[in-house]
TIGU-756633 format. One record per residue (C-alpha): residue number from 1; y, z, x; residue in one letter. Coordinates in nm, 4 decimals. Each point is the difference from the previous one (the first is absolute). Layout:
! residues N
+-----+----------+----------+----------+-----+
|   n |        y |        z |        x | res |
+-----+----------+----------+----------+-----+
| NUM |        Y |        Z |        X |   A |
...
+-----+----------+----------+----------+-----+
END
This chain:
! residues 331
+-----+----------+----------+----------+-----+
|   n |        y |        z |        x | res |
+-----+----------+----------+----------+-----+
|   1 |  -1.9590 |  -0.7562 |   0.2314 |   M |
|   2 |  -0.1031 |   0.3315 |   0.0971 |   K |
|   3 |   0.1284 |   0.3419 |  -0.1319 |   T |
|   4 |   0.0579 |   0.3698 |   0.1220 |   L |
|   5 |  -0.2442 |   0.2731 |  -0.1314 |   G |
|   6 |   0.1254 |   0.3142 |  -0.1904 |   P |
|   7 |   0.0933 |   0.1844 |   0.3217 |   T |
|   8 |   0.1852 |  -0.2435 |   0.1311 |   K |
|   9 |   0.1936 |  -0.1979 |  -0.2780 |   N |
|  10 |   0.3080 |   0.0474 |  -0.2063 |   F |
|  11 |  -0.0059 |   0.3287 |  -0.1770 |   L |
|  12 |  -0.3521 |   0.0850 |   0.1299 |   A |
|  13 |  -0.1585 |  -0.1234 |  -0.3373 |   I |
|  14 |  -0.3518 |  -0.0748 |  -0.0691 |   E |
|  15 |  -0.2015 |  -0.3068 |  -0.0037 |   D |
|  16 |   0.0263 |  -0.0907 |  -0.3555 |   K |
|  17 |   0.3781 |   0.0442 |   0.0018 |   Y |
|  18 |   0.0437 |  -0.2136 |   0.3302 |   S |
|  19 |  -0.2085 |  -0.2932 |  -0.0329 |   S |
|  20 |   0.1019 |  -0.3261 |   0.0643 |   L |
|  21 |  -0.1582 |  -0.1372 |  -0.2806 |   D |
|  22 |   0.1590 |   0.2283 |  -0.2806 |   T |
|  23 |   0.3035 |   0.1138 |   0.1462 |   A |
|  24 |   0.3306 |  -0.1509 |  -0.1308 |   S |
|  25 |   0.2107 |   0.1081 |   0.3091 |   I |
|  26 |  -0.0717 |  -0.0792 |   0.3641 |   A |
|  27 |   0.1424 |   0.1748 |   0.3002 |   I |
|  28 |   0.0384 |  -0.2356 |   0.3046 |   V |
|  29 |   0.0462 |   0.1549 |   0.3638 |   S |
|  30 |   0.1995 |  -0.2067 |   0.2501 |   A |
|  31 |   0.0228 |   0.1987 |   0.2965 |   P |
|  32 |   0.2034 |  -0.2334 |   0.1869 |   Y |
|  33 |   0.2391 |   0.0822 |   0.2746 |   E |
|  34 |   0.1383 |  -0.2481 |   0.2523 |   H |
|  35 |   0.3787 |   0.0033 |  -0.0085 |   T |
|  36 |   0.1100 |   0.3516 |  -0.0379 |   V |
|  37 |   0.3426 |   0.0652 |   0.1796 |   S |
|  38 |   0.0702 |   0.3533 |   0.0081 |   Y |
|  39 |  -0.2836 |   0.2502 |  -0.0811 |   G |
|  40 |  -0.3626 |  -0.1146 |  -0.0335 |   G |
|  41 |  -0.2943 |   0.0842 |  -0.1975 |   G |
|  42 |   0.0349 |  -0.1924 |  -0.3405 |   A |
|  43 |  -0.3412 |  -0.1473 |   0.0557 |   G |
|  44 |  -0.1477 |   0.3520 |  -0.0497 |   K |
|  45 |   0.1999 |   0.0219 |  -0.3585 |   G |
|  46 |  -0.2747 |  -0.1286 |  -0.2190 |   P |
|  47 |  -0.2553 |   0.2336 |   0.1229 |   K |
|  48 |   0.2182 |   0.2927 |  -0.0133 |   A |
|  49 |   0.1028 |  -0.0937 |  -0.3602 |   I |
|  50 |  -0.3726 |  -0.0343 |  -0.1054 |   L |
|  51 |  -0.1031 |   0.3476 |   0.1729 |   K |
|  52 |   0.2998 |   0.1590 |  -0.1771 |   A |
|  53 |  -0.0710 |  -0.0950 |  -0.3380 |   S |
|  54 |  -0.2885 |   0.1807 |  -0.0011 |   A |
|  55 |   0.2436 |   0.2692 |  -0.0775 |   Y |
|  56 |   0.1734 |  -0.1735 |  -0.3022 |   V |
|  57 |  -0.0749 |   0.1350 |  -0.3464 |   E |
|  58 |  -0.1325 |  -0.2672 |  -0.2047 |   F |
|  59 |   0.2301 |   0.1164 |  -0.3117 |   Y |
|  60 |   0.3133 |  -0.1452 |  -0.0741 |   D |
|  61 |   0.2094 |   0.2363 |  -0.2293 |   D |
|  62 |   0.2431 |  -0.2491 |  -0.0632 |   E |
|  63 |  -0.2327 |  -0.2393 |  -0.1765 |   F |
|  64 |  -0.2779 |   0.2639 |  -0.0708 |   D |
|  65 |  -0.2986 |  -0.1963 |   0.1648 |   R |
|  66 |  -0.2168 |  -0.0192 |   0.2738 |   E |
|  67 |   0.0641 |  -0.3732 |   0.1011 |   L |
|  68 |  -0.2762 |  -0.0141 |   0.2721 |   C |
|  69 |  -0.2658 |   0.0498 |  -0.2813 |   F |
|  70 |   0.1742 |  -0.2044 |  -0.2473 |   E |
|  71 |  -0.0075 |  -0.3013 |   0.2149 |   E |
|  72 |  -0.1598 |   0.0707 |   0.2929 |   G |
|  73 |   0.1178 |  -0.0663 |   0.3647 |   I |
|  74 |  -0.1920 |  -0.1800 |   0.2648 |   T |
|  75 |   0.0883 |   0.0293 |   0.3506 |   T |
|  76 |  -0.0599 |  -0.2989 |   0.2251 |   L |
|  77 |  -0.1105 |   0.0598 |   0.3845 |   K |
|  78 |   0.2716 |  -0.0080 |   0.2092 |   P |
|  79 |   0.0867 |  -0.3490 |   0.1364 |   L |
|  80 |  -0.0674 |  -0.0837 |   0.3602 |   S |
|  81 |   0.2554 |  -0.2188 |   0.1423 |   F |
|  82 |  -0.1809 |  -0.0291 |   0.3552 |   G |
|  83 |   0.2316 |  -0.2108 |   0.1916 |   K |
|  84 |   0.1877 |  -0.1976 |  -0.2648 |   S |
|  85 |   0.3416 |   0.0892 |  -0.0427 |   V |
|  86 |   0.3046 |  -0.1262 |  -0.1665 |   D |
|  87 |  -0.0493 |  -0.2875 |  -0.2359 |   R |
|  88 |  -0.3877 |   0.0124 |   0.0787 |   A |
|  89 |  -0.0315 |   0.3645 |  -0.0853 |   A |
|  90 |   0.2132 |  -0.0453 |  -0.3254 |   L |
|  91 |  -0.2547 |  -0.2730 |  -0.0963 |   D |
|  92 |  -0.3010 |   0.2486 |   0.0241 |   I |
|  93 |   0.2016 |   0.2224 |  -0.2534 |   L |
|  94 |   0.1148 |  -0.2537 |  -0.2378 |   E |
|  95 |  -0.3377 |  -0.1221 |  -0.0208 |   E |
|  96 |  -0.1546 |   0.3487 |  -0.0963 |   Q |
|  97 |   0.2797 |   0.0465 |  -0.2635 |   V |
|  98 |  -0.0320 |  -0.3265 |  -0.1451 |   T |
|  99 |  -0.3718 |   0.0371 |  -0.0690 |   N |
| 100 |   0.0637 |   0.3449 |  -0.1444 |   L |
| 101 |   0.2877 |  -0.1708 |  -0.2482 |   L |
| 102 |  -0.2576 |  -0.2570 |  -0.0584 |   D |
| 103 |  -0.2468 |   0.2827 |  -0.1013 |   M |
| 104 |   0.2923 |   0.1351 |  -0.2578 |   E |
| 105 |   0.0706 |   0.3326 |   0.2016 |   K |
| 106 |   0.3252 |   0.1514 |   0.0217 |   F |
| 107 |   0.0517 |   0.0215 |   0.3894 |   V |
| 108 |   0.1562 |   0.2667 |   0.1988 |   V |
| 109 |   0.0419 |  -0.0950 |   0.3803 |   T |
| 110 |   0.0260 |   0.2595 |   0.2562 |   L |
| 111 |   0.1821 |  -0.0473 |   0.3280 |   G |
| 112 |   0.0364 |  -0.0035 |   0.2968 |   G |
| 113 |   0.3233 |  -0.1421 |   0.1067 |   E |
| 114 |   0.2188 |  -0.1497 |  -0.2565 |   H |
| 115 |  -0.0995 |  -0.3671 |   0.1302 |   T |
| 116 |  -0.2996 |   0.0347 |  -0.1914 |   I |
| 117 |   0.1940 |  -0.0208 |  -0.3676 |   S |
| 118 |   0.0446 |  -0.3831 |   0.0643 |   T |
| 119 |  -0.3341 |  -0.0421 |  -0.0913 |   A |
| 120 |  -0.0516 |   0.1635 |  -0.3086 |   P |
| 121 |   0.3416 |  -0.1073 |  -0.1463 |   I |
| 122 |  -0.1086 |  -0.3742 |   0.0757 |   A |
| 123 |  -0.3322 |   0.0685 |  -0.1730 |   A |
| 124 |   0.1411 |   0.1902 |  -0.3276 |   H |
| 125 |   0.3124 |  -0.3012 |  -0.0114 |   Y |
| 126 |  -0.2817 |  -0.2656 |  -0.0300 |   R |
| 127 |  -0.1258 |   0.1933 |  -0.3012 |   R |
| 128 |   0.3380 |   0.1151 |  -0.1379 |   Y |
| 129 |   0.2649 |  -0.2865 |   0.0899 |   P |
| 130 |   0.2515 |   0.1813 |  -0.1890 |   K |
| 131 |  -0.0185 |   0.3435 |   0.1640 |   M |
| 132 |   0.2774 |   0.1922 |   0.1592 |   S |
| 133 |  -0.0504 |   0.2084 |   0.3004 |   I |
| 134 |   0.1313 |   0.3709 |   0.0331 |   L |
| 135 |   0.0216 |   0.1245 |   0.3430 |   Q |
| 136 |   0.0419 |   0.3764 |   0.0975 |   F |
| 137 |   0.0907 |   0.0086 |   0.3574 |   D |
| 138 |   0.2658 |   0.1016 |   0.2593 |   A |
| 139 |   0.0146 |  -0.2999 |   0.1631 |   H |
| 140 |   0.0822 |  -0.3179 |  -0.1541 |   S |
| 141 |  -0.2806 |  -0.1799 |   0.2025 |   D |
| 142 |   0.1924 |  -0.3450 |   0.0073 |   L |
| 143 |   0.0435 |  -0.0850 |   0.3658 |   R |
| 144 |  -0.1017 |  -0.3430 |   0.0925 |   A |
| 145 |  -0.1973 |   0.1615 |   0.2747 |   S |
| 146 |  -0.0109 |   0.3282 |   0.1869 |   Y |
| 147 |  -0.1139 |   0.0462 |   0.3540 |   E |
| 148 |  -0.0923 |  -0.3378 |   0.0275 |   G |
| 149 |  -0.2156 |  -0.0300 |  -0.3097 |   S |
| 150 |   0.0484 |  -0.1538 |  -0.3291 |   P |
| 151 |  -0.2685 |   0.1954 |  -0.1171 |   W |
| 152 |   0.1540 |   0.3579 |   0.0788 |   S |
| 153 |   0.0071 |   0.2568 |  -0.2471 |   H |
| 154 |   0.3591 |  -0.0515 |   0.0237 |   A |
| 155 |  -0.0148 |  -0.3370 |  -0.1562 |   S |
| 156 |  -0.2477 |   0.0163 |  -0.2731 |   I |
| 157 |   0.2367 |  -0.0622 |  -0.2721 |   M |
| 158 |   0.1650 |  -0.2667 |   0.1735 |   A |
| 159 |  -0.3881 |  -0.1774 |   0.0245 |   R |
| 160 |  -0.0362 |   0.0879 |  -0.3570 |   V |
| 161 |   0.3317 |  -0.1771 |  -0.1134 |   A |
| 162 |  -0.1225 |  -0.3268 |   0.1647 |   E |
| 163 |  -0.2475 |  -0.0434 |  -0.2922 |   F |
| 164 |   0.1584 |   0.2017 |  -0.3020 |   F |
| 165 |   0.3241 |   0.0017 |  -0.1403 |   P |
| 166 |   0.2456 |   0.2288 |   0.1967 |   S |
| 167 |   0.1895 |   0.0906 |  -0.3112 |   E |
| 168 |  -0.3009 |   0.1478 |  -0.1461 |   R |
| 169 |  -0.0288 |   0.2948 |   0.2512 |   I |
| 170 |   0.1821 |   0.3136 |  -0.0640 |   T |
| 171 |  -0.0137 |   0.2539 |   0.2819 |   Q |
| 172 |   0.0626 |   0.3665 |  -0.0439 |   V |
| 173 |   0.0913 |   0.2934 |   0.2472 |   G |
| 174 |   0.1218 |  -0.2455 |   0.3003 |   I |
| 175 |   0.1699 |   0.2002 |   0.2177 |   R |
| 176 |  -0.0357 |  -0.2152 |   0.3549 |   A |
| 177 |   0.0526 |  -0.3680 |   0.0930 |   Q |
| 178 |   0.1693 |  -0.2337 |   0.2091 |   C |
| 179 |   0.2916 |  -0.2401 |  -0.0947 |   K |
| 180 |  -0.2445 |  -0.2784 |   0.0094 |   E |
| 181 |  -0.1808 |   0.1855 |  -0.2910 |   E |
| 182 |   0.3192 |   0.0892 |  -0.2133 |   A |
| 183 |   0.1261 |  -0.3745 |   0.0407 |   E |
| 184 |  -0.3684 |  -0.1167 |  -0.1266 |   F |
| 185 |   0.0344 |   0.2261 |  -0.3050 |   I |
| 186 |   0.3209 |  -0.1275 |  -0.0917 |   R |
| 187 |  -0.0712 |  -0.3770 |   0.0419 |   S |
| 188 |  -0.3559 |   0.0138 |  -0.1447 |   H |
| 189 |   0.0410 |   0.2372 |  -0.3090 |   G |
| 190 |  -0.2215 |   0.2716 |   0.0905 |   V |
| 191 |   0.0904 |   0.3208 |  -0.2310 |   Q |
| 192 |   0.0482 |   0.2733 |   0.2432 |   T |
| 193 |   0.0855 |   0.3485 |  -0.1200 |   F |
| 194 |   0.1085 |   0.1970 |   0.3197 |   Y |
| 195 |  -0.0731 |   0.3565 |   0.0652 |   A |
| 196 |   0.3754 |   0.0670 |   0.0789 |   S |
| 197 |   0.1006 |  -0.1740 |  -0.3336 |   G |
| 198 |  -0.2543 |   0.2054 |  -0.1991 |   I |
| 199 |   0.1299 |   0.3219 |   0.1540 |   R |
| 200 |   0.3864 |  -0.1026 |  -0.0348 |   R |
| 201 |  -0.0707 |  -0.1145 |  -0.3742 |   G |
| 202 |   0.1093 |  -0.3590 |   0.0893 |   T |
| 203 |  -0.2598 |  -0.1297 |  -0.2465 |   Y |
| 204 |   0.0467 |   0.2129 |  -0.3136 |   G |
| 205 |  -0.3174 |   0.0568 |  -0.1469 |   D |
| 206 |  -0.1718 |  -0.1508 |   0.2975 |   W |
| 207 |  -0.3703 |   0.0512 |  -0.1325 |   I |
| 208 |   0.1039 |  -0.2295 |  -0.3374 |   E |
| 209 |   0.1596 |  -0.2622 |   0.2166 |   R |
| 210 |  -0.3123 |  -0.0063 |   0.2355 |   V |
| 211 |  -0.2338 |  -0.0557 |  -0.2998 |   V |
| 212 |   0.2315 |  -0.2347 |  -0.1835 |   N |
| 213 |  -0.0282 |  -0.2204 |   0.3168 |   S |
| 214 |  -0.3673 |  -0.0536 |  -0.0240 |   L |
| 215 |  -0.2161 |  -0.2229 |  -0.2034 |   G |
| 216 |  -0.2857 |   0.0542 |  -0.2251 |   Q |
| 217 |  -0.2580 |   0.0074 |   0.2401 |   D |
| 218 |   0.0489 |   0.2466 |   0.3005 |   V |
| 219 |  -0.1717 |   0.0178 |   0.3524 |   Y |
| 220 |   0.1203 |   0.3135 |   0.1768 |   V |
| 221 |  -0.0302 |   0.0240 |   0.3965 |   T |
| 222 |   0.0725 |   0.3461 |   0.0846 |   F |
| 223 |   0.0869 |   0.0905 |   0.3840 |   D |
| 224 |  -0.0344 |   0.3849 |  -0.0030 |   V |
| 225 |   0.2934 |   0.0174 |   0.2325 |   D |
| 226 |   0.2178 |  -0.0594 |  -0.3073 |   A |
| 227 |  -0.0517 |   0.3796 |  -0.0610 |   L |
| 228 |   0.2099 |   0.2078 |   0.1985 |   D |
| 229 |  -0.1688 |   0.1798 |   0.3007 |   P |
| 230 |   0.0272 |   0.3318 |  -0.1518 |   A |
| 231 |  -0.2823 |  -0.1249 |  -0.2063 |   E |
| 232 |  -0.1321 |  -0.2541 |   0.1762 |   M |
| 233 |   0.0139 |   0.0571 |   0.4007 |   P |
| 234 |  -0.3168 |  -0.2138 |   0.0482 |   S |
| 235 |   0.1284 |  -0.3190 |   0.0350 |   T |
| 236 |   0.0883 |  -0.2144 |   0.3240 |   G |
| 237 |   0.3427 |  -0.0638 |  -0.0937 |   T |
| 238 |   0.1545 |   0.3176 |  -0.1950 |   P |
| 239 |   0.3604 |  -0.0557 |  -0.0943 |   E |
| 240 |   0.2413 |   0.3007 |  -0.1589 |   P |
| 241 |   0.1406 |  -0.0190 |  -0.3591 |   E |
| 242 |  -0.3086 |  -0.1107 |  -0.1534 |   G |
| 243 |  -0.1483 |  -0.0078 |  -0.3675 |   L |
| 244 |  -0.1601 |   0.3248 |  -0.1189 |   R |
| 245 |  -0.3542 |  -0.0559 |  -0.1225 |   Y |
| 246 |   0.1244 |   0.0640 |  -0.3400 |   T |
| 247 |   0.2826 |  -0.2292 |   0.0078 |   E |
| 248 |  -0.2646 |  -0.2856 |   0.0944 |   A |
| 249 |  -0.2110 |   0.0905 |  -0.2829 |   L |
| 250 |   0.3000 |   0.0025 |  -0.2683 |   A |
| 251 |   0.0316 |  -0.3837 |   0.1137 |   V |
| 252 |  -0.3521 |  -0.0543 |  -0.1059 |   L |
| 253 |   0.0266 |   0.2358 |  -0.3133 |   R |
| 254 |   0.2926 |  -0.2106 |  -0.0998 |   A |
| 255 |  -0.1800 |  -0.3479 |   0.0620 |   L |
| 256 |  -0.2973 |   0.1328 |  -0.1854 |   V |
| 257 |   0.2522 |   0.1100 |  -0.3008 |   A |
| 258 |   0.1732 |  -0.3282 |   0.0047 |   S |
| 259 |  -0.3345 |  -0.1988 |  -0.0897 |   G |
| 260 |  -0.0395 |  -0.1826 |   0.3349 |   R |
| 261 |  -0.3809 |  -0.0425 |   0.1571 |   N |
| 262 |  -0.0792 |   0.1486 |   0.3225 |   I |
| 263 |  -0.2433 |  -0.2701 |   0.1154 |   I |
| 264 |  -0.0898 |   0.1616 |   0.3596 |   G |
| 265 |   0.1296 |   0.1712 |   0.2908 |   F |
| 266 |  -0.0247 |   0.1192 |   0.3440 |   D |
| 267 |   0.0682 |   0.2765 |   0.2071 |   V |
| 268 |   0.0763 |  -0.0204 |   0.3677 |   V |
| 269 |   0.1401 |   0.1618 |   0.3288 |   E |
| 270 |  -0.1689 |   0.3415 |  -0.0336 |   L |
| 271 |  -0.0277 |   0.1088 |   0.3882 |   A |
| 272 |  -0.2116 |   0.2880 |  -0.0584 |   P |
| 273 |   0.1092 |   0.3179 |   0.2355 |   I |
| 274 |  -0.2915 |   0.2063 |   0.1202 |   E |
| 275 |  -0.0013 |   0.3498 |  -0.1602 |   G |
| 276 |   0.2873 |  -0.0648 |  -0.2566 |   L |
| 277 |  -0.1954 |  -0.1052 |  -0.2971 |   H |
| 278 |   0.2360 |   0.0257 |  -0.3021 |   Y |
| 279 |   0.1531 |  -0.3507 |   0.0685 |   P |
| 280 |  -0.3509 |  -0.1365 |  -0.0290 |   D |
| 281 |  -0.0490 |   0.1803 |  -0.3140 |   L |
| 282 |   0.3393 |  -0.1303 |  -0.1331 |   T |
| 283 |  -0.0934 |  -0.3425 |   0.0737 |   A |
| 284 |  -0.3407 |   0.0286 |  -0.1819 |   A |
| 285 |   0.1708 |   0.1516 |  -0.3214 |   R |
| 286 |   0.2384 |  -0.2671 |   0.0030 |   L |
| 287 |  -0.2604 |  -0.2610 |  -0.0187 |   V |
| 288 |  -0.1938 |   0.1869 |  -0.2746 |   Y |
| 289 |   0.3324 |   0.0683 |  -0.1855 |   K |
| 290 |   0.0833 |  -0.3831 |   0.0695 |   M |
| 291 |  -0.3194 |  -0.0989 |  -0.1606 |   L |
| 292 |   0.0404 |   0.2166 |  -0.3117 |   N |
| 293 |   0.3606 |  -0.1522 |  -0.0641 |   L |
| 294 |  -0.1522 |  -0.3547 |   0.0553 |   A |
| 295 |  -0.2628 |   0.0404 |  -0.2621 |   Y |
| 296 |   0.2691 |   0.1440 |  -0.2393 |   E |
| 297 |   0.1864 |  -0.2995 |   0.0526 |   S |
| 298 |  -0.3094 |  -0.2070 |  -0.0959 |   R |
| 299 |  -0.0535 |   0.1684 |  -0.2969 |   R |
| 300 |   0.3342 |  -0.0498 |  -0.1382 |   K |
| 301 |  -0.0274 |  -0.3929 |   0.0559 |   Q |
| 302 |  -0.0143 |  -0.2103 |  -0.3530 |   P |
| 303 |  -0.3375 |  -0.1600 |   0.1120 |   T |
| 304 |  -0.3115 |   0.2159 |  -0.0508 |   P |
| 305 |  -0.1222 |   0.1153 |   0.3347 |   E |
| 306 |  -0.4013 |  -0.1134 |   0.0533 |   P |
| 307 |  -0.2613 |   0.2179 |  -0.1220 |   P |
| 308 |  -0.0486 |   0.3201 |   0.1531 |   Q |
| 309 |  -0.2920 |  -0.0317 |   0.2854 |   R |
| 310 |  -0.1329 |   0.3217 |  -0.1062 |   R |
| 311 |  -0.0087 |   0.2415 |  -0.2811 |   T |
| 312 |   0.1318 |   0.3574 |   0.0974 |   R |
| 313 |  -0.2148 |   0.2881 |  -0.1621 |   T |
| 314 |   0.0514 |   0.3550 |  -0.0251 |   S |
| 315 |  -0.2857 |   0.0615 |   0.2140 |   S |
| 316 |   0.1624 |  -0.1905 |   0.2812 |   R |
| 317 |   0.2861 |   0.2689 |  -0.0178 |   R |
| 318 |  -0.2551 |   0.2597 |   0.0426 |   K |
| 319 |  -0.1654 |  -0.1278 |   0.3481 |   Q |
| 320 |   0.1365 |   0.0794 |   0.3306 |   T |
| 321 |   0.1226 |  -0.3305 |   0.1089 |   R |
| 322 |   0.1119 |   0.0457 |   0.3659 |   R |
| 323 |  -0.2139 |   0.0236 |   0.2536 |   T |
| 324 |   0.2439 |   0.1469 |   0.2738 |   T |
| 325 |   0.0373 |   0.3926 |  -0.0178 |   P |
| 326 |   0.3410 |   0.1245 |  -0.0831 |   R |
| 327 |   0.1872 |   0.1800 |   0.2385 |   K |
| 328 |   0.3029 |   0.2040 |   0.0823 |   G |
| 329 |   0.1848 |   0.0962 |  -0.2953 |   T |
| 330 |  -0.1703 |  -0.2300 |  -0.2428 |   R |
| 331 |  -0.1763 |   0.2005 |  -0.3067 |   K |
+-----+----------+----------+----------+-----+
END
């Protein structure tokens, strides 16, 4: 597997922190776009996230660490799907994620349309058969098919439910679905927290209820349209009344505080808008924050973590480890 160098990888970090051999974390880019039904551009999402990540700070004040140097983050070259679509395209992605998991990497997948999430979910499910799925989304994505395709981005969770126990799927932020999907939720035990119910107080302490619905091991699939368009306009199917960025993080923080383990995640459906940079940076910051939270969840697990792949020294903190120059308001 080939990786991206310091000028193009996630966070623009030096080779010694982004080597496939030594890094604990692997970033997979899946620029797949085949079934988008409104605004296009999701295929450009992974590249935009990687580019914006060069302006994300290494240091996380919440955990007082620079995770990228403690664990290392390698960024794989974007997958090329060629003429492969639907199941054939997903097989390409699933193979790469499976290989990385076999190498004991923590895998983050960047989309692309939400269809791609089927592959990393399947790969993680083989390794973590008791896992739950936490889905941040504006749409429940439970249609049997959409516009003639069962592999539509509007059908991804229906495909997942064909091999994964539907009662272990928790959806947060849903605010657009058809009657068929609502009936599927009721009949298959999907645990759905609607945006309208959150705003009306229907669920009481909704964050606690979301966390309590999940098992010990949790895979997170994060469609950026879960966020309100005021914070995330760069997506193909934006919907009003969305979650705030801080609300989404509050759910993840509560999950970590509960002692649950984030085992992997994907971030999908960013459709960059030319000249509008803040949504790209928001998505990049989301990825790095989710990584910090995931590693905090791993730290809290009762079984010891594998030995560190490297020893952090004080001299490393004194080095300049980003190769992309800082611009704009960065200091």
